[in-house]
Each structure stands twice: as C-alpha cells, then as structure tokens.
N, CA, C and O atoms as a printed pandas DataFrame, in Angstrom:
     atom_number atom_name residue_name chain_id  residue_number  x_coord  y_coord  z_coord
0              1         N          UNK        A               1    0.820   -1.190    0.000
1              2        CA          UNK        A               1    0.000    0.000    0.000
2              3         C          UNK        A               1    0.861    1.248    0.000
3              4         O          UNK        A               1    0.488    2.258   -0.597
4              5         N          UNK        A               2    2.001    1.193    0.658
5              6        CA          UNK        A               2    2.867    2.363    0.697
6              7         C          UNK        A               2    3.382    2.735   -0.684
7              8         O          UNK        A               2    3.557    3.916   -0.983
8              9         N          UNK        A               3    3.627    1.740   -1.529
9             10        CA          UNK        A               3    4.167    2.000   -2.860
10            11         C          UNK        A               3    3.254    2.930   -3.651
11            12         O          UNK        A               3    3.740    3.808   -4.364
12            13         N          UNK        A               4    1.959    2.753   -3.537
13            14        CA          UNK        A               4    1.000    3.563   -4.284
14            15         C          UNK        A               4    0.464    4.740   -3.467
15            16         O          UNK        A               4   -0.388    5.489   -3.945
16            17         N          UNK        A               5    0.955    4.904   -2.249
17            18        CA          UNK        A               5    0.551    6.040   -1.436
18            19         C          UNK        A               5   -0.788    5.881   -0.745
19            20         O          UNK        A               5   -1.402    6.876   -0.359
20            21         N          UNK        A               6   -1.255    4.649   -0.579
21            22        CA          UNK        A               6   -2.518    4.409    0.101
22            23         C          UNK        A               6   -2.308    4.322    1.601
23            24         O          UNK        A               6   -1.271    3.854    2.071
24            25         N          UNK        A               7   -3.298    4.777    2.341
25            26        CA          UNK        A               7   -3.308    4.629    3.793
26            27         C          UNK        A               7   -4.374    3.597    4.148
27            28         O          UNK        A               7   -5.272    3.311    3.357
28            29         N          UNK        A               8   -4.257    3.051    5.340
29            30        CA          UNK        A               8   -5.264    2.094    5.790
30            31         C          UNK        A               8   -6.628    2.775    5.790
31            32         O          UNK        A               8   -6.768    3.887    6.300
32            33         N          UNK        A               9   -7.614    2.127    5.233
33            34        CA          UNK        A               9   -8.959    2.695    5.169
34            35         C          UNK        A               9   -9.256    3.429    3.874
35            36         O          UNK        A               9  -10.408    3.781    3.624
36            37         N          UNK        A              10   -8.232    3.673    3.030
37            38        CA          UNK        A              10   -8.461    4.328    1.744
38            39         C          UNK        A              10   -9.258    3.416    0.818
39            40         O          UNK        A              10   -9.179    2.191    0.913
40            41         N          UNK        A              11  -10.016    4.026   -0.070
41            42        CA          UNK        A              11  -10.721    3.268   -1.107
42            43         C          UNK        A              11   -9.684    2.830   -2.130
43            44         O          UNK        A              11   -8.915    3.651   -2.629
44            45         N          UNK        A              12   -9.662    1.549   -2.439
45            46        CA          UNK        A              12   -8.760    1.014   -3.454
46            47         C          UNK        A              12   -9.616    0.359   -4.530
47            48         O          UNK        A              12  -10.394   -0.554   -4.257
48            49         N          UNK        A              13   -9.458    0.839   -5.744
49            50        CA          UNK        A              13  -10.250    0.326   -6.863
50            51         C          UNK        A              13   -9.575   -0.896   -7.476
51            52         O          UNK        A              13   -8.350   -1.020   -7.470
52            53         N          UNK        A              14  -10.395   -1.786   -8.001
53            54        CA          UNK        A              14   -9.901   -2.916   -8.780
54            55         C          UNK        A              14   -9.113   -2.349   -9.960
55            56         O          UNK        A              14   -9.584   -1.448  -10.655
56            57         N          UNK        A              15   -7.921   -2.878  -10.179
57            58        CA          UNK        A              15   -7.079   -2.368  -11.260
58            59         C          UNK        A              15   -7.629   -2.716  -12.639
59            60         O          UNK        A              15   -7.167   -2.171  -13.641
60            61         N          UNK        A              16   -8.605   -3.613  -12.702
61            62        CA          UNK        A              16   -9.157   -4.017  -13.986
62            63         C          UNK        A              16  -10.476   -3.317  -14.310
63            64         O          UNK        A              16  -10.686   -2.910  -15.452
64            65         N          UNK        A              17  -11.368   -3.169  -13.328
65            66        CA          UNK        A              17  -12.714   -2.659  -13.646
66            67         C          UNK        A              17  -13.146   -1.475  -12.773
67            68         O          UNK        A              17  -14.241   -0.944  -12.959
68            69         N          UNK        A              18  -12.317   -1.063  -11.840
69            70        CA          UNK        A              18  -12.575    0.073  -10.948
70            71         C          UNK        A              18  -13.650   -0.166   -9.898
71            72         O          UNK        A              18  -14.036    0.773   -9.201
72            73         N          UNK        A              19  -14.144   -1.391   -9.763
73            74        CA          UNK        A              19  -15.018   -1.726   -8.634
74            75         C          UNK        A              19  -14.154   -1.746   -7.373
75            76         O          UNK        A              19  -12.927   -1.728   -7.473
76            77         N          UNK        A              20  -14.768   -1.782   -6.196
77            78        CA          UNK        A              20  -13.939   -1.870   -4.982
78            79         C          UNK        A              20  -13.081   -3.145   -4.990
79            80         O          UNK        A              20  -13.588   -4.244   -5.213
80            81         N          UNK        A              21  -11.789   -2.979   -4.744
81            82        CA          UNK        A              21  -10.882   -4.132   -4.681
82            83         C          UNK        A              21  -11.057   -4.800   -3.321
83            84         O          UNK        A              21  -11.021   -4.138   -2.284
84            85         N          UNK        A              22  -11.244   -6.105   -3.337
85            86        CA          UNK        A              22  -11.415   -6.857   -2.091
86            87         C          UNK        A              22  -10.379   -7.976   -1.961
87            88         O          UNK        A              22  -10.264   -8.600   -0.906
88            89         N          UNK        A              23   -9.634   -8.224   -3.027
89            90        CA          UNK        A              23   -8.642   -9.293   -3.028
90            91         C          UNK        A              23   -7.306   -8.773   -3.547
91            92         O          UNK        A              23   -7.240   -7.775   -4.264
92            93         N          UNK        A              24   -6.251   -9.473   -3.166
93            94        CA          UNK        A              24   -4.935   -9.266   -3.752
94            95         C          UNK        A              24   -4.603  -10.545   -4.505
95            96         O          UNK        A              24   -4.523  -11.624   -3.918
96            97         N          UNK        A              25   -4.412  -10.411   -5.806
97            98        CA          UNK        A              25   -4.124  -11.566   -6.655
98            99         C          UNK        A              25   -2.628  -11.660   -6.905
99           100         O          UNK        A              25   -1.987  -10.658   -7.224
100          101         N          UNK        A              26   -2.065  -12.858   -6.763
101          102        CA          UNK        A              26   -0.685  -13.129   -7.141
102          103         C          UNK        A              26   -0.677  -13.467   -8.633
103          104         O          UNK        A              26   -1.244  -14.480   -9.043
104          105         N          UNK        A              27   -0.046  -12.633   -9.430
105          106        CA          UNK        A              27    0.008  -12.891  -10.867
106          107         C          UNK        A              27    0.746  -14.190  -11.156
107          108         O          UNK        A              27    0.325  -14.975  -12.005
108          109         N          UNK        A              28    1.849  -14.412  -10.447
109          110        CA          UNK        A              28    2.530  -15.706  -10.474
110          111         C          UNK        A              28    2.071  -16.444   -9.236
111          112         O          UNK        A              28    2.151  -15.917   -8.126
112          113         N          UNK        A              29    1.600  -17.635   -9.416
113          114        CA          UNK        A              29    1.037  -18.391   -8.297
114          115         C          UNK        A              29    2.038  -18.553   -7.157
115          116         O          UNK        A              29    3.247  -18.655   -7.367
116          117         N          UNK        A              30    1.496  -18.573   -5.960
117          118        CA          UNK        A              30    2.327  -18.826   -4.787
118          119         C          UNK        A              30    2.823  -20.262   -4.836
119          120         O          UNK        A              30    2.133  -21.157   -5.326
120          121         N          UNK        A              31    4.017  -20.463   -4.327
121          122        CA          UNK        A              31    4.594  -21.805   -4.305
122          123         C          UNK        A              31    4.490  -22.388   -2.904
123          124         O          UNK        A              31    4.255  -21.665   -1.936
124          125         N          UNK        A              32    4.662  -23.667   -2.807
125          126        CA          UNK        A              32    4.562  -24.342   -1.511
126          127         C          UNK        A              32    5.845  -24.240   -0.700
127          128         O          UNK        A              32    5.832  -24.455    0.512
128          129         N          UNK        A              33    6.948  -23.915   -1.356
129          130        CA          UNK        A              33    8.193  -23.791   -0.589
130          131         C          UNK        A              33    8.246  -22.433    0.103
131          132         O          UNK        A              33    7.295  -21.655    0.023
132          133         N          UNK        A              34    9.324  -22.157    0.763
133          134        CA          UNK        A              34    9.432  -20.930    1.569
134          135         C          UNK        A              34    9.701  -19.678    0.738
135          136         O          UNK        A              34    9.644  -18.564    1.260
136          137         N          UNK        A              35    9.992  -19.851   -0.546
137          138        CA          UNK        A              35   10.263  -18.683   -1.390
138          139         C          UNK        A              35    8.972  -17.900   -1.562
139          140         O          UNK        A              35    7.938  -18.461   -1.925
140          141         N          UNK        A              36    9.039  -16.609   -1.301
141          142        CA          UNK        A              36    7.840  -15.779   -1.404
142          143         C          UNK        A              36    7.845  -15.000   -2.712
143          144         O          UNK        A              36    8.906  -14.641   -3.222
144          145         N          UNK        A              37    6.695  -14.748   -3.235
145          146        CA          UNK        A              37    6.574  -13.887   -4.412
146          147         C          UNK        A              37    5.630  -12.722   -4.091
147          148         O          UNK        A              37    4.832  -12.297   -4.927
148          149         N          UNK        A              38    5.744  -12.226   -2.870
149          150        CA          UNK        A              38    4.941  -11.089   -2.421
150          151         C          UNK        A              38    5.692   -9.782   -2.689
151          152         O          UNK        A              38    6.073   -9.079   -1.753
152          153         N          UNK        A              39    5.897   -9.465   -3.948
153          154        CA          UNK        A              39    6.546   -8.219   -4.332
154          155         C          UNK        A              39    5.576   -7.445   -5.222
155          156         O          UNK        A              39    4.698   -8.029   -5.857
156          157         N          UNK        A              40    5.745   -6.131   -5.259
157          158        CA          UNK        A              40    4.746   -5.243   -5.851
158          159         C          UNK        A              40    4.415   -5.595   -7.301
159          160         O          UNK        A              40    3.266   -5.454   -7.718
160          161         N          UNK        A              41    5.398   -6.050   -8.070
161          162        CA          UNK        A              41    5.134   -6.381   -9.468
162          163         C          UNK        A              41    4.251   -7.622   -9.614
163          164         O          UNK        A              41    3.687   -7.857  -10.683
164          165         N          UNK        A              42    4.130   -8.409   -8.561
165          166        CA          UNK        A              42    3.363   -9.649   -8.620
166          167         C          UNK        A              42    2.011   -9.561   -7.910
167          168         O          UNK        A              42    1.216  -10.498   -7.990
168          169         N          UNK        A              43    1.738   -8.462   -7.222
169          170        CA          UNK        A              43    0.516   -8.336   -6.425
170          171         C          UNK        A              43   -0.400   -7.278   -7.031
171          172         O          UNK        A              43    0.003   -6.131   -7.222
172          173         N          UNK        A              44   -1.616   -7.670   -7.325
173          174        CA          UNK        A              44   -2.552   -6.753   -7.962
174          175         C          UNK        A              44   -3.860   -6.721   -7.169
175          176         O          UNK        A              44   -4.388   -7.762   -6.777
176          177         N          UNK        A              45   -4.374   -5.509   -6.940
177          178        CA          UNK        A              45   -5.639   -5.333   -6.230
178          179         C          UNK        A              45   -6.785   -5.524   -7.210
179          180         O          UNK        A              45   -6.866   -4.840   -8.230
180          181         N          UNK        A              46   -7.681   -6.473   -6.886
181          182        CA          UNK        A              46   -8.797   -6.781   -7.785
182          183         C          UNK        A              46  -10.083   -7.016   -6.990
183          184         O          UNK        A              46  -10.054   -7.326   -5.800
184          185         N          UNK        A              47  -11.204   -6.858   -7.685
185          186        CA          UNK        A              47  -12.498   -7.219   -7.106
186          187         C          UNK        A              47  -12.629   -8.748   -7.175
187          188         O          UNK        A              47  -11.806   -9.411   -7.806
188          189         N          UNK        A              48  -13.636   -9.293   -6.544
189          190        CA          UNK        A              48  -13.799  -10.743   -6.530
190          191         C          UNK        A              48  -14.026  -11.304   -7.936
191          192         O          UNK        A              48  -13.476  -12.349   -8.283
192          193         N          UNK        A              49  -14.831  -10.614   -8.743
193          194        CA          UNK        A              49  -15.127  -11.084  -10.089
194          195         C          UNK        A              49  -13.859  -11.158  -10.942
195          196         O          UNK        A              49  -13.627  -12.150  -11.633
196          197         N          UNK        A              50  -13.049  -10.111  -10.891
197          198        CA          UNK        A              50  -11.806  -10.102  -11.670
198          199         C          UNK        A              50  -10.807  -11.112  -11.117
199          200         O          UNK        A              50  -10.035  -11.706  -11.871
200          201         N          UNK        A              51  -10.824  -11.304   -9.799
201          202        CA          UNK        A              51   -9.932  -12.306   -9.207
202          203         C          UNK        A              51  -10.275  -13.689   -9.737
203          204         O          UNK        A              51   -9.389  -14.454  -10.118
204          205         N          UNK        A              52  -11.550  -14.002   -9.759
205          206        CA          UNK        A              52  -11.971  -15.301  -10.290
206          207         C          UNK        A              52  -11.597  -15.440  -11.769
207          208         O          UNK        A              52  -11.199  -16.518  -12.211
208          209         N          UNK        A              53  -11.724  -14.362  -12.524
209          210        CA          UNK        A              53  -11.348  -14.395  -13.934
210          211         C          UNK        A              53   -9.841  -14.611  -14.091
211          212         O          UNK        A              53   -9.409  -15.356  -14.971
212          213         N          UNK        A              54   -9.045  -13.964  -13.244
213          214        CA          UNK        A              54   -7.586  -14.162  -13.280
214          215         C          UNK        A              54   -7.226  -15.618  -13.012
215          216         O          UNK        A              54   -6.324  -16.174  -13.639
216          217         N          UNK        A              55   -7.941  -16.224  -12.077
217          218        CA          UNK        A              55   -7.652  -17.605  -11.690
218          219         C          UNK        A              55   -8.083  -18.615  -12.754
219          220         O          UNK        A              55   -7.497  -19.693  -12.853
220          221         N          UNK        A              56   -9.094  -18.279  -13.545
221          222        CA          UNK        A              56   -9.653  -19.267  -14.471
222          223         C          UNK        A              56   -9.321  -19.011  -15.940
223          224         O          UNK        A              56   -9.518  -19.894  -16.776
224          225         N          UNK        A              57   -8.826  -17.832  -16.265
225          226        CA          UNK        A              57   -8.604  -17.470  -17.667
226          227         C          UNK        A              57   -7.173  -16.954  -17.835
227          228         O          UNK        A              57   -6.857  -15.845  -17.404
228          229         N          UNK        A              58   -6.316  -17.752  -18.457
229          230        CA          UNK        A              58   -4.903  -17.374  -18.616
230          231         C          UNK        A              58   -4.734  -16.078  -19.404
231          232         O          UNK        A              58   -3.849  -15.281  -19.092
232          233         N          UNK        A              59   -5.562  -15.856  -20.412
233          234        CA          UNK        A              59   -5.460  -14.629  -21.208
234          235         C          UNK        A              59   -5.819  -13.406  -20.360
235          236         O          UNK        A              59   -5.154  -12.374  -20.448
236          237         N          UNK        A              60   -6.866  -13.518  -19.541
237          238        CA          UNK        A              60   -7.246  -12.406  -18.662
238          239         C          UNK        A              60   -6.144  -12.155  -17.631
239          240         O          UNK        A              60   -5.838  -11.004  -17.320
240          241         N          UNK        A              61   -5.553  -13.217  -17.105
241          242        CA          UNK        A              61   -4.460  -13.065  -16.139
242          243         C          UNK        A              61   -3.271  -12.353  -16.789
243          244         O          UNK        A              61   -2.644  -11.503  -16.155
244          245         N          UNK        A              62   -2.953  -12.685  -18.039
245          246        CA          UNK        A              62   -1.846  -12.021  -18.740
246          247         C          UNK        A              62   -2.173  -10.558  -18.987
247          248         O          UNK        A              62   -1.306   -9.697  -18.833
248          249         N          UNK        A              63   -3.414  -10.261  -19.369
249          250        CA          UNK        A              63   -3.820   -8.873  -19.577
250          251         C          UNK        A              63   -3.735   -8.100  -18.258
251          252         O          UNK        A              63   -3.306   -6.947  -18.237
252          253         N          UNK        A              64   -4.139   -8.729  -17.176
253          254        CA          UNK        A              64   -4.037   -8.111  -15.851
254          255         C          UNK        A              64   -2.590   -7.806  -15.522
255          256         O          UNK        A              64   -2.287   -6.727  -15.014
256          257         N          UNK        A              65   -1.686   -8.742  -15.805
257          258        CA          UNK        A              65   -0.257   -8.548  -15.558
258          259         C          UNK        A              65    0.261   -7.330  -16.326
259          260         O          UNK        A              65    0.989   -6.507  -15.771
260          261         N          UNK        A              66   -0.116   -7.218  -17.596
261          262        CA          UNK        A              66    0.344   -6.095  -18.419
262          263         C          UNK        A              66   -0.167   -4.775  -17.858
263          264         O          UNK        A              66    0.605   -3.829  -17.697
264          265         N          UNK        A              67   -1.464   -4.702  -17.558
265          266        CA          UNK        A              67   -2.028   -3.459  -16.997
266          267         C          UNK        A              67   -1.364   -3.091  -15.674
267          268         O          UNK        A              67   -1.063   -1.923  -15.427
268          269         N          UNK        A              68   -1.137   -4.092  -14.824
269          270        CA          UNK        A              68   -0.531   -3.838  -13.516
270          271         C          UNK        A              68    0.909   -3.337  -13.672
271          272         O          UNK        A              68    1.310   -2.392  -12.993
272          273         N          UNK        A              69    1.673   -3.954  -14.545
273          274        CA          UNK        A              69    3.057   -3.524  -14.733
274          275         C          UNK        A              69    3.126   -2.118  -15.322
275          276         O          UNK        A              69    4.046   -1.363  -15.006
276          277         N          UNK        A              70    2.170   -1.757  -16.171
277          278        CA          UNK        A              70    2.104   -0.380  -16.677
278          279         C          UNK        A              70    1.863    0.586  -15.521
279          280         O          UNK        A              70    2.500    1.637  -15.449
280          281         N          UNK        A              71    0.959    0.240  -14.625
281          282        CA          UNK        A              71    0.671    1.079  -13.458
282          283         C          UNK        A              71    1.898    1.218  -12.567
283          284         O          UNK        A              71    2.210    2.316  -12.106
284          285         N          UNK        A              72    2.592    0.116  -12.323
285          286        CA          UNK        A              72    3.802    0.149  -11.501
286          287         C          UNK        A              72    4.854    1.032  -12.158
287          288         O          UNK        A              72    5.497    1.835  -11.482
288          289         N          UNK        A              73    5.037    0.890  -13.474
289          290        CA          UNK        A              73    6.017    1.714  -14.184
290          291         C          UNK        A              73    5.682    3.193  -14.086
291          292         O          UNK        A              73    6.570    4.013  -13.854
292          293         N          UNK        A              74    4.418    3.545  -14.260
293          294        CA          UNK        A              74    4.007    4.951  -14.139
294          295         C          UNK        A              74    4.322    5.486  -12.747
295          296         O          UNK        A              74    4.762    6.627  -12.602
296          297         N          UNK        A              75    4.100    4.670  -11.728
297          298        CA          UNK        A              75    4.379    5.092  -10.360
298          299         C          UNK        A              75    5.883    5.295  -10.152
299          300         O          UNK        A              75    6.298    6.265   -9.517
300          301         N          UNK        A              76    6.687    4.390  -10.681
301          302        CA          UNK        A              76    8.144    4.516  -10.558
302          303         C          UNK        A              76    8.614    5.774  -11.275
303          304         O          UNK        A              76    9.423    6.526  -10.731
304          305         N          UNK        A              77    8.116    6.017  -12.494
305          306        CA          UNK        A              77    8.510    7.221  -13.226
306          307         C          UNK        A              77    8.100    8.484  -12.477
307          308         O          UNK        A              77    8.845    9.464  -12.467
308          309         N          UNK        A              78    6.932    8.474  -11.855
309          310        CA          UNK        A              78    6.479    9.639  -11.082
310          311         C          UNK        A              78    7.414    9.889   -9.902
311          312         O          UNK        A              78    7.729   11.039   -9.596
312          313         N          UNK        A              79    7.855    8.834   -9.246
313          314        CA          UNK        A              79    8.782    8.984   -8.117
314          315         C          UNK        A              79   10.122    9.532   -8.605
315          316         O          UNK        A              79   10.707   10.402   -7.961
316          317         N          UNK        A              80   10.607    9.029   -9.733
317          318        CA          UNK        A              80   11.871    9.522  -10.296
318          319         C          UNK        A              80   11.754   10.997  -10.643
319          320         O          UNK        A              80   12.642   11.784  -10.318
320          321         N          UNK        A              81   10.662   11.378  -11.301
321          322        CA          UNK        A              81   10.459   12.790  -11.654
322          323         C          UNK        A              81   10.370   13.674  -10.426
323          324         O          UNK        A              81   10.928   14.772  -10.405
324          325         N          UNK        A              82    9.673   13.203   -9.401
325          326        CA          UNK        A              82    9.570   13.979   -8.169
326          327         C          UNK        A              82   10.942   14.168   -7.536
327          328         O          UNK        A              82   11.266   15.265   -7.081
328          329         N          UNK        A              83   11.740   13.125   -7.501
329          330        CA          UNK        A              83   13.092   13.234   -6.934
330          331         C          UNK        A              83   13.942   14.217   -7.722
331          332         O          UNK        A              83   14.713   14.973   -7.131
332          333         N          UNK        A              84   13.815   14.223   -9.058
333          334        CA          UNK        A              84   14.549   15.181   -9.881
334          335         C          UNK        A              84   14.122   16.610   -9.555
335          336         O          UNK        A              84   14.961   17.504   -9.441
336          337         N          UNK        A              85   12.809   16.823   -9.404
337          338        CA          UNK        A              85   12.312   18.165   -9.095
338          339         C          UNK        A              85   12.783   18.623   -7.730
339          340         O          UNK        A              85   13.138   19.788   -7.553
340          341         N          UNK        A              86   12.791   17.714   -6.760
341          342        CA          UNK        A              86   13.237   18.065   -5.414
342          343         C          UNK        A              86   14.737   18.416   -5.412
343          344         O          UNK        A              86   15.163   19.332   -4.708
344          345         N          UNK        A              87   15.511   17.694   -6.189
345          346        CA          UNK        A              87   16.940   17.993   -6.278
346          347         C          UNK        A              87   17.165   19.351   -6.911
347          348         O          UNK        A              87   18.020   20.113   -6.459
348          349         N          UNK        A              88   16.402   19.667   -7.964
349          350        CA          UNK        A              88   16.524   20.977   -8.618
350          351         C          UNK        A              88   16.139   22.100   -7.651
351          352         O          UNK        A              88   16.810   23.130   -7.581
352          353         N          UNK        A              89   15.062   21.887   -6.916
353          354        CA          UNK        A              89   14.596   22.916   -5.979
354          355         C          UNK        A              89   15.572   23.113   -4.831
355          356         O          UNK        A              89   15.648   24.197   -4.254
356          357         N          UNK        A              90   16.319   22.063   -4.499
357          358        CA          UNK        A              90   17.276   22.138   -3.396
358          359         C          UNK        A              90   18.585   22.781   -3.760
359          360         O          UNK        A              90   19.394   23.070   -2.877
360          361         N          UNK        A              91   18.823   23.016   -5.047
361          362        CA          UNK        A              91   20.091   23.611   -5.487
362          363         C          UNK        A              91   20.124   25.076   -5.265
363          364         O          UNK        A              91   21.121   25.726   -5.581
C-alpha cells in the first residue's frame, strides 16, 4: 500500500474494472516452498469477479499482468520525476 501512497482505510479500486478491490491476486502463483513472491510487481488489487477471472482465464491473467506492470512503471517514473524536481529545488 505504501508503494502507491494508500493509507489504511483508503478506497482502493480494482485495477481491472474500478469496482472496490477486495482481493490481492498473485500474478505468479504462490509456491509451496518458503520462497515468497509477495513483491509489488506480482501483487494486484482486484475485485472478486476479476480475481476469479484471473484464476480461471490465462489470457485475462496475462492482460491483468500487463495493466498492472504499466501502473507500476508509471508510479516509478512519477517517483523519479519527483526526486529530480526536489533535487533541482534544493540547489
């Protein structure tokens, strides 16, 4: 939640359809061993309907992955731009 600037209690929309997000979907399935894949590029906020679609439809899951990675990239670029502006203002 910190990556996207959300606070506890904030409204979080499904990244696919903008309904209220109630689930966090792992784009790459969780494994049974101790290796975790709980990193921002692999975790997407979705509503229940979209979560079920991600789980049952490989094409929808791939489309979700692409949309999510675009969102993550935009957020990273915004942070980079903000840091550049702060450095300029500090000079």
